[in-house]
C-alpha positions in Angstrom: 17.3 25.4 -10.6 19.6 28.0 -9.0 22.6 26.7 -7.2 20.9 26.3 -3.9 17.1 26.1 -4.4 14.3 24.6 -6.5 12.0 26.7 -8.7 8.2 26.8 -8.3 7.5 24.1 -10.9 9.9 21.8 -9.3 8.4 22.3 -5.9 4.9 21.6 -7.3 6.2 18.3 -8.8 7.8 17.4 -5.5 4.6 18.2 -3.6 2.5 16.1 -6.0 4.9 13.1 -5.5 4.8 13.5 -1.8 1.0 13.6 -1.8 0.8 10.5 -3.9 3.2 8.8 -1.6 1.4 9.7 1.6 -1.9 8.4 0.1 -0.9 5.4 -2.0 2.4 4.1 -0.8 3.3 4.9 2.9 0.1 3.3 4.4 0.7 0.0 2.6 4.5 -0.4 2.4 4.9 -2.5 5.5 2.3 -5.0 4.3 3.9 -5.1 0.8 7.3 -5.9 2.5 6.0 -8.5 5.0 3.8 -10.4 2.5 6.1 -9.8 -0.6 3.3 -8.1 -2.5 4.1 -6.6 -5.9 1.8 -3.5 -6.0 1.1 -3.4 -9.7 -2.1 -1.3 -9.3 -0.3 1.3 -7.3 2.5 1.5 -9.8 0.0 2.0 -12.6 -1.6 4.8 -10.5 1.9 6.4 -10.4 2.0 6.2 -14.2 -1.3 8.2 -14.4 0.7 11.1 -12.9 3.4 10.7 -15.5 5.8 8.9 -13.2 6.2 6.0 -15.7 7.7 8.3 -18.3 9.4 11.1 -16.4 12.1 11.8 -18.9 10.5 10.3 -22.0 9.9 13.1 -24.5 6.4 14.7 -24.8 6.5 13.7 -28.5 6.5 10.0 -27.4 3.8 10.6 -24.8 6.0 11.2 -21.7 6.1 14.2 -19.5 9.6 15.2 -20.7 11.1 16.4 -17.4 14.8 16.7 -16.5 16.8 14.4 -14.2 16.5 16.8 -11.2 12.7 16.5 -11.4 13.0 12.7 -11.7 15.2 12.7 -8.6 12.6 14.7 -6.7 9.9 12.2 -7.6 12.0 9.2 -6.7 13.1 10.7 -3.4 9.5 11.5 -2.5 8.2 8.0 -3.3 11.1 6.4 -1.4 10.0 8.2 1.7 7.2 5.6 1.7 8.9 2.6 0.1 12.4 2.7 -1.5 11.8 -0.7 -3.1 8.7 0.5 -5.0 10.3 3.8 -6.0 13.5 2.0 -7.3 11.3 -0.3 -9.3 9.6 2.6 -11.0 13.0 4.2 -11.6 14.2 1.1 -13.5 11.1 1.2 -15.7 11.8 4.8 -16.5 15.4 4.0 -17.5 14.2 1.3 -19.9 11.5 3.5 -21.4 14.0 6.4 -21.8 16.5 4.2 -23.7 13.8 3.2 -26.2 12.7 6.8 -26.6 16.2 8.2 -26.9 17.8 5.6 -29.1 15.0 3.5 -30.6 13.8 3.8 -34.2 10.3 5.1 -35.0 9.1 1.5 -35.3 10.4 0.4 -31.9 8.9 3.5 -30.3 5.5 2.9 -31.9 5.6 -0.7 -30.8 6.4 -0.2 -27.1 6.3 3.3 -25.8 2.6 4.0 -25.6 2.0 1.0 -23.3 5.1 1.7 -21.3 4.1 5.3 -20.7 0.9 4.1 -19.0 2.8 1.1 -17.5 0.3 -1.2 -19.0 3.6 -2.9 -20.0 6.5 -2.5 -17.6 10.1 -2.5 -18.6 13.2 -4.2 -17.2 16.8 -3.3 -17.8 18.9 -6.4 -18.5 22.7 -6.0 -18.3 24.0 -8.0 -15.4 24.8 -11.7 -15.9 25.7 -14.6 -13.5 29.4 -14.2 -14.4 29.4 -10.5 -15.4 28.6 -8.0 -12.7 31.0 -5.1 -12.3 32.8 -6.3 -15.5 29.7 -5.6 -17.5 31.5 -5.4 -20.8 32.4 -9.1 -20.5 28.7 -10.2 -20.9 28.2 -13.4 -22.9 24.5 -13.3 -23.9 24.7 -13.8 -27.6 22.6 -12.5 -30.5 23.3 -13.9 -33.9 21.7 -12.3 -37.0 19.5 -14.7 -39.0 17.6 -13.0 -41.8 15.3 -10.3 -40.3 15.7 -11.7 -36.8 18.4 -12.0 -34.1 18.6 -15.4 -32.3 19.4 -14.7 -28.6 20.8 -17.2 -26.1 22.1 -16.5 -22.6 21.0 -15.4 -19.2 20.6 -12.2 -17.2 20.8 -12.1 -13.4 19.2 -10.1 -10.6 16.6 -8.6 -13.0 14.1 -6.4 -11.3 10.7 -7.3 -12.7 12.0 -10.7 -13.9 9.0 -12.9 -14.6 6.5 -10.1 -14.1 7.4 -7.4 -16.5 6.5 -7.6 -20.2 9.4 -5.8 -21.8 13.2 -6.5 -21.3 15.7 -4.0 -22.7 18.6 -6.3 -23.0 22.3 -5.9 -23.7 23.5 -8.7 -26.0 26.8 -9.6 -27.8 26.4 -9.2 -31.6 30.2 -8.8 -32.2 33.6 -9.5 -30.8 34.7 -9.3 -27.1 34.6 -6.0 -25.2 32.2 -3.1 -25.2 32.2 -2.5 -28.9 30.6 -5.9 -29.5 27.5 -5.2 -27.5 24.1 -4.2 -28.9 20.7 -3.5 -27.3 17.5 -5.4 -28.1 14.0 -5.1 -26.8 12.7 -8.6 -25.9 9.2 -9.5 -24.9 8.2 -11.8 -22.0 6.0 -14.0 -24.2 8.5 -14.6 -27.0 9.2 -18.3 -27.4 12.4 -19.3 -25.6 12.1 -16.7 -22.8 12.0 -18.2 -19.3 12.6 -17.1 -15.8 14.3 -18.5 -12.7 12.7 -18.8 -9.3 12.0 -15.5 -7.5 15.1 -14.5 -5.5 14.9 -14.5 -1.7 16.3 -11.2 -0.8 17.3 -9.2 2.3 15.1 -6.3 1.3 13.2 -4.9 -1.7 10.4 -7.3 -1.0 7.7 -5.3 -2.8 9.3 -6.0 -6.2 10.0 -9.3 -8.0 13.6 -10.2 -8.9 14.6 -13.2 -11.0 17.1 -14.5 -13.5 15.9 -14.1 -17.2 16.9 -16.9 -19.6 17.0 -16.8 -23.4 17.0 -20.1 -25.3 17.4 -19.3 -29.0 14.8 -16.5 -28.8 14.0 -15.1 -32.2 13.8 -11.3 -31.8 12.8 -9.1 -34.8 15.8 -7.1 -36.1 13.6 -4.0 -35.9 13.8 -4.3 -32.1 17.4 -3.2 -32.2 17.9 0.0 -30.1 20.5 2.2 -31.6 23.0 0.6 -34.0 24.9 -2.6 -33.7 27.8 -2.1 -31.3 26.2 0.8 -29.6 24.6 -1.1 -26.8 27.3 -0.6 -24.1 27.3 3.1 -24.7 23.5 3.2 -24.4 23.6 1.1 -21.3 26.1 3.4 -19.6 24.2 6.5 -20.5 21.1 4.9 -19.0 23.1 4.3 -15.8 23.9 7.9 -15.4 20.2 8.6 -14.7 19.7 5.3 -12.9 22.5 6.2 -10.5 20.9 9.5 -9.7 17.6 7.8 -9.1 18.9 5.2 -6.8 20.8 7.9 -4.9 17.5 9.8 -4.6 15.8 6.7 -3.3 18.5 6.6 -0.6 17.9 10.2 0.2 14.1 9.6 0.6 14.7 6.6 2.8 17.2 8.4 4.9 14.9 11.4 5.3 12.1 9.1 6.5 14.3 7.5 9.1 15.7 10.7 10.3 12.2 12.0 10.8 11.3 8.8 12.6 14.3 9.2 14.9 13.6 12.8 15.8 10.0 11.9 16.6 11.0 8.8 18.6 13.7 10.4 20.7 11.4 13.2 21.6 8.9 10.7 23.0 11.1 8.0 24.5 12.2 8.7 28.0 15.2 7.2 29.8 16.7 8.3 33.1 13.7 10.6 33.6 14.3 12.6 30.4 13.4 12.4 26.7 16.3 10.7 24.8 16.4 13.8 22.6 17.7 15.9 25.5 20.9 13.9 25.7 23.9 15.6 24.0 24.9 12.3 22.4 21.5 12.0 20.7 21.7 15.6 19.6 25.1 15.2 18.1 24.0 12.0 16.2 20.9 13.8 14.8 23.0 16.8 13.8 25.5 14.7 11.9 22.7 12.7 10.2 21.1 15.9 9.0 24.4 17.4 7.8 25.3 14.3 5.9 21.8 14.0 4.3 21.8 17.6 3.1 25.4 17.4 1.7 24.4 14.3 -0.2 21.2 15.9 -1.5 23.0 19.0 -2.7 25.5 17.0 -4.6 22.9 14.8 -6.1 20.7 17.7 -7.3 23.8 19.4 -8.9 24.7 16.1 -10.6 21.1 15.8 -11.9 21.3 19.2 -13.5 24.6 18.2 -15.2 23.1 15.0 -16.6 20.1 17.0 -17.9 22.4 19.5 -19.6 24.8 16.8 -20.9 27.7 18.5 -19.2 31.2 17.0 -20.0 31.6 15.8 -16.4 28.1 14.4 -16.0 29.2 10.8 -15.6 31.7 11.7 -12.8 29.2 13.8 -11.0 26.5 11.1 -11.3 29.0 8.5 -9.8 30.0 10.9 -7.0 26.4 11.6 -6.1 25.4 7.9 -6.2 28.3 6.9 -4.0 27.8 9.6 -1.5 24.0 9.4 -1.3 23.9 5.6 -1.0 26.7 5.4 1.6 25.3 8.3 3.6 21.7 7.0 3.3 22.6 3.6 4.7 24.7 5.1 7.5 21.8 7.5 8.5 19.3 4.7 8.5 21.7 2.6 10.7 22.0 5.5 13.1 18.3 5.9 13.2 17.9 2.3 14.1 20.5 2.7 16.9 18.5 5.6 18.3 15.4 3.5 18.4 17.3 0.9 20.5 15.8 -2.5 20.6 12.6 -1.3 19.1 14.4 -0.3 15.9 15.1 -4.0 15.3 11.4 -4.8 15.4 9.1 -4.8 12.4 6.6 -2.8 14.5 8.7 0.3 13.5 9.6 1.1 9.8 13.3 1.7 10.4 14.4 -1.9 10.1 12.6 -2.2 6.7 14.5 0.9 5.4 17.7 -0.5 6.8 17.2 -3.7 4.7 16.0 -1.9 1.6 18.8 0.7 1.4 21.6 -1.8 1.8 21.5 -2.9 -1.9 21.8 0.6 -3.2 25.5 0.6 -2.8 25.7 -2.5 -5.0 23.3 -2.0 -7.9 23.6 0.5 -10.8 27.4 -0.1 -10.3 28.9 -0.9 -7.0 30.3 2.0 -5.0 33.7 0.6 -5.6 33.1 1.0 -9.3 31.9 4.5 -8.7 35.3 5.3 -7.2 37.0 3.8 -10.3 34.8 6.0 -12.6 35.6 9.1 -10.5 39.3 8.5 -10.4 39.7 7.7 -14.1 37.9 10.9 -15.0 40.1 12.9 -12.7 43.3 11.3 -14.1 42.1 11.8 -17.7 42.2 15.6 -17.3 
């Protein structure tokens, strides 16, 4: 990527994702939302294009792309359904963690079926009493021979109860981040259970539930990385996850801006199209400016994460903060430009308004993003 443009290969990837979205996601997204349908078949179709293993290495069966290409794909799919795009992003994060830090045995056991999304992965960090303070997690794993015995609970887990693989942060040592390790736990292991599906404001096309571990015996070979490395692995995963969730906000905001432009051209008030009023034009101009500014920062941050730049975490946090805040604001303004119709489910804007709201909370709240940015600045 040059500083201001995409190369030909990146544009081809973007167009492929847009075509898939137009055909397989956009026509069905409203029904998935209304009826709370989890579109597993559509998600597996995305995997056939490599979208289940975007930055899994080619040696492990993935397509081995960078984080910018991943962002382009997530942004394109979110134009149709941010909820479904975000779900695929989380699976990619779990698969990448296994590929990047797992042993040959763990890779052989899980990655082939995750690349095809025959088995789908969840990322399990958050707990009922441990959200922003993730290093305070209490889910415990005690070594017993060639197994770990895991007990505890994880909250707000995308794919909870549906997914087959749970990449889980557990406490194998003392308090704080250095006592945390990462284990791959399977849905069908004895002692794994799930809470009721959460009733959410948005993200209706994906299941979300608490995941419970009651003395689950997990083979020691399922350790990802070494003991005590789990928190570092989790945070490295979140650099990419934050880019992807920011990209999902960009895609949703772009869709709603396009809807607003189209609607205000057609809708007439006081004898003229609403688009001819200066107030409307100023709103649209600001929406477009904010969207493009957030997009440029996110693309730049994605390149930094791919290149492992020293300031990659700060840029990922800045990009996530700006893209998710801007995305929600743009969608809110698009709903306002639709007037009362924007509040109705007949138009897609209200669904995007609901779906994008959670983006400033998950993958680290935007308040925590500010903490990360400020700490990195003050460390210099």
